[in-house]
N, C-alpha and C positions, 0 to 999 in steps of 0.2 A: 879456465878451458875454452880451444878453439871445438866447437863440434861443427860436423857436416851431417848434412842430412838426404836422404833422397826420397823425395816425392811432397809434396804438399796437401797431401791428404790428410783423413783424422788421425791416424797413427803417429804420423810424425807430427802434427800440429799441437797432439796435445804434449809429446814428451818434449818439443821444443819450448812450449809453456813453462813445462815444470822445470827445466830447467835452465829457462832467462831466467825465471824468478828468481833463482840459486845463486845469480850471478855469472852464470855462462855464456859465451857467444855464441849465435847458432846463426850457419846461413845453410840456407834449403836451396835445394836445386829442384825445379820442376820441369819435366821437358813438355808437358802442355803451355797452354798460355792463358792457362789459368787457374786457382787455386782450389781444393776441397775434391779433387779425385773423381772418382765416380758419384759422388756426392753431389756434385755442381748443380747447383740451379740457375737458370736464368729467366727474368720476366722475358715474355714474348711480346716484340712490340706493337704488333698488331691488335691482338687479343685481348693483351693485360696479363693473360695466365701465369701464373707462375710453374715453369716446364722442369720438369728433373729430367735432364739432357741424357743421362746415361741410364734411364729408367728409373722409378718411382723407390724412393727410400722412404720407411715408416719407421718413425721411432719410437720405441716399449721397451720397456724395461722394468725388473723388480729390485733394481740397484739404486738405492737411494742418493748416495754419493754420485754417481752416474747423473743421474737425475737433476741434481743440485747444480753439479758441473756445466751442464749445458743450457739452464735457466740462467746461468751466471752471464752467458757469452749471447743469449737470445730471448725472444718473448716467444713463446712455446703454447700454441692454441691446441685446445681439446679434437682430438682427431680419431674415430673408431674405423679401423678396416673392416667392412662387410662386402666379403669376395662372392662372385657369383661363378658360376660354371655352366658353360653350356655343353651337355652330352647328349646323344640320342636323340637329338630334336627338342629338348627341355630345358628349360633353364633351374638350376638349384643353387642351393645356398652353401658355402663352403664357410669354416671345416662342416665334414657330415655332422648335421645336428639332428633332432628329433623331427624338426621340419621336414629335412633332408631324407631320412628316413619314411618317415609317413609319407610324403609325395612321391618319392623313389617305387615303394611297393603297393602304395595306394592303399594304406592302412590308417588307423587313426588311434595307434600306439599310445599309451602314457609310458614317462620316462621307465618305470619298471618293465612293462611288456617289449618294449623296444630292446631293451639291454638283453633281456631273454633272446629274444629274436633273433639278434646279432650274434648274439653269443651259439645261436643252433646254425647261423649260418660259417662262422669260423671252422676252419680245418684245425681242431684240437689236437691233432696228429705231428702238428709242428710244435715241438717245444722247447726247441732253441732257434729262433729264427735267425739264421746269416744272412739272406740276401731281403732284398726291396720286396721282393715278389712275395716272400717266405712271409714276411712281417704284414702283410697287408692281407695275404690269406688266412694268417692266425686270428687276426684282430677285426677284421671286417666281412670276410668272407669275397668268396669270388663273383659274384653279381656287382658289388660297390666298388670292390678292387678293378674288374673291367671297365666299369663306365666313368670312374673318376681319374685314376691313377696309371693303369698300365700305359694309354696312348699318351697322355699327356708328360709323363715319364720318358717312353721311350724318344718322344720327341727332343725333350729339353736335355738328355745325357747322349743320345745316340747310338746307346745302347741297350740291351735287354734287361729288364728290371731284375732277371736273375743274374746279373754282373755286379750290380751295385750293393751296398753294405745295408745292411737293416737300418740302420741310425739315420740316415737320410728321411725315411719317412716317420722317424720318432717324433718329428717335430712337428708332424701334422695330427694333432688331436680329432675325436671323435665325441662328441655329446651327446648324453640323452637328455637333454633340453633344450629351449628355443633362443638361445644365445648363441646369434652369428657373427658374433666379435672372435676375427678371427687369431688375434691374440688372447691372454691372457694374463697379461701384466698388470699391477696396478698403475704404471705410470705410462701414457701414450699420448703421443700429440706430434704436431708439425710444428717446425719453427716458422713464424708469422710470415718473414721477409727472407725465407728459404736458407737452405744450409751453407752456402757459399758466404753469406753476410755472416752467419755465425760463424764459420771456421776462419774468416777474417778477424774476427773479434778476439778468437783464441790466438791468432797471429800477431796481433797489434802490439807489440812490446819493444823497447828502445833494443833489445839486445838479440834480437831477430829479424833477419835479413831472410828475403826470399828472391831467388834467378828464378824467371819465367823463362821457359820457351829452350831451356840448358839441360840436359840429363847428366847426373854422376855418373862418374866412373872410376873404374878400379884403380887407374893410375894418379886420381885425386887424394887418393887416402895419406899420402905422407904430409899433405896440407893440413891436416886435424890431429887432434889427440885422441878424437873417438868419433865413430860414424854409426849413425842409425841409418838403417837401409829396408826400404820398404815396397822396392820393387821386387820384380819375380827373383827367387833365389838362384834358378838356372841361368836367368841374363846374368847376373854378377858374374857368374864363371863363364861367359860366353858360350855356354850353352856345349860345353867341353863332355860333359856325359850324355847329352842327348838333351832335348826338351821335354820337359812336363807337361801333360794333357790338359788342357782347359776347353772349357766351353766358351765361346762368344755369344754376342746376340746383335742381331742385326735390326734396325729399327725402320719402320716404314712410318713415316709421320705423313699425318692429313689434318687439315682445320674442316671446319665448317661451322655453319650457323645455330645455334640453338643447342639442345642437349642431344649428343649422339648415341649413346649408350644407357642413362640413367645410373651409372655406378661408376666408381673409380677403377675398379679391375673387372674384367671378364674373361675367366679362363676357357680353353677351348679345346676338350679333354678326347675328341676322338682324333685319332692316328690320322684319319685320312683330311682333317683340315691341315695345312701345314705349319701355320702358325700356332703360337704354344698359346697367347693371350692379347688383349687388348687394354690399354690403360689410356682412361681422359681424365687429362692432369686436372682439369678444373675441379674435377671433385676430390682433388685431394687438399684442397681448400676451400672449404664448405662456409667459409665466414666471408669469402669475398663473391660475387656477383659477376658473371662475363656474358655477354651474348654470344660470343664465337667461342669455340670449343677446339682444342689441341688433342690428339688423339696418337698416340703410337700403338703400331703392331708389332709385334714382337718374335723373331724369327731364332733358333736357336742352332748353331752348329758347330763343329770343331775349329779351334782358333788357330789360325795361320802365323805366320812369324810377323805380319805388320796389323794385325788384328789386336785391338784391346781384352786382355784375358779378364773374363768375369769369374768362372764357378772353377775351381780345382775339382778336376775327377778322379775320386777314389774307388778303386775296384775292390771284389771282395778278395780277391787274391794277392792284392798289396801291392807295393812299386817298390823292387830293389833301387832303382836309379833314386826315387827320391831319399830312399834311406841313405845311398852313397852321397848327395848332393846335404842332406842334415848332416851328416857328419863333418863335411868338410867345412859347412857353416859353424858347426860348434866349435870348432880348432879357431876361429878366425881370432886371433888376438884383439883387436880394436875395433871391430863392427858388431853390431847387434842387429839382427834381422827382425821385422817386426811387421805387421800388419798381416791381413791374407794373402798378400804375395810374396811376403818373405818367410812367413812360417807355412804356408801350401796348405790354408785352410780355411774353408769359410765362418766367418763372421757376421755374427750380426752388429749393427752401430754400437751399441751398448757393451757388447762385448767386444768389439775394439778399443773402445775408449777405456774399459776397466784394463787391459792386458796393457795399454800405453801409459795408463796411469801407474799402474804395477811396475812396469819396466822404467820409466823416469826415476822413480822411488827408489828402487832398488841399487839402479846407477850411482845415485845420489849416496846412498847410503854406502857403496862400496870407493868410489871415487872422491875423497875430501874434496871441498870447495879449492 
């Protein structure tokens, strides 16, 4: 069959490879001048640093098949993400761990003592947290919530934490030991030569054609037997029901000699600081050595018509417009909506790959070669 795809990021790349290896002809349209979507990486010509052009992406997973898949197309180097946070004039480790707790409260707690202390700080009257704020108050208490989460969340999402669902905070663990590894998955690492080269390897198949600088549009549907669409679902329908809300990011890039901040990621939790974090990209490749450094200062804001959508905004009260778009998408006879934009949900890279693998295999099972 002849298959059309919108977007040359992870989702369509993985699906394309799955279908191409089974004899289908794939044509991918990518509106940007490069593949890999927001995972795109480029080596800076002056400093030699591998730069994550649209912000850092760190690979972590417990999915053995997904880990084997990415290692098939790239050499992965070990990388542990150790995030620091500046709040109230002090620097701490994230996620909140035993060191953070002892430093913040001026204590020398053991793990058991720290756990009992935090339980005392928690608002136990909240039995079923519905909002981000309720979730934080229930599990870490007012002081830690206001120091590390409240201001940062307000800046990141542009709304009060009382309006965001509790599920957002469930991705941020609290540890009662000194483990400052931000993630807890068995497999963690970075592709030695960046994500763009990895995705180029996935797309390297004689049955796959990639067209850069050209967007897929609905009037192309008749040219293909099936289409996989990884663009914004509301964009596919020309926003006829209104635009779904997204947050976008502005990056202020800077370069300097030496080591600027001593870590890859520094969060700025105080609401009075206008940016959310600064990332120093040479630290994402600790196996390399560079005299100069490239940093990104990140500012979060509402996504406009001409901006790159990064994070879908889900609120406690739900979204009837999303439900209407989802109903229309499900009724499309020859279009599969995939990826974070097509399905309007935040997904880590490993979840994106797993979903794409499953989608490709399900389609192959439903449509004989």
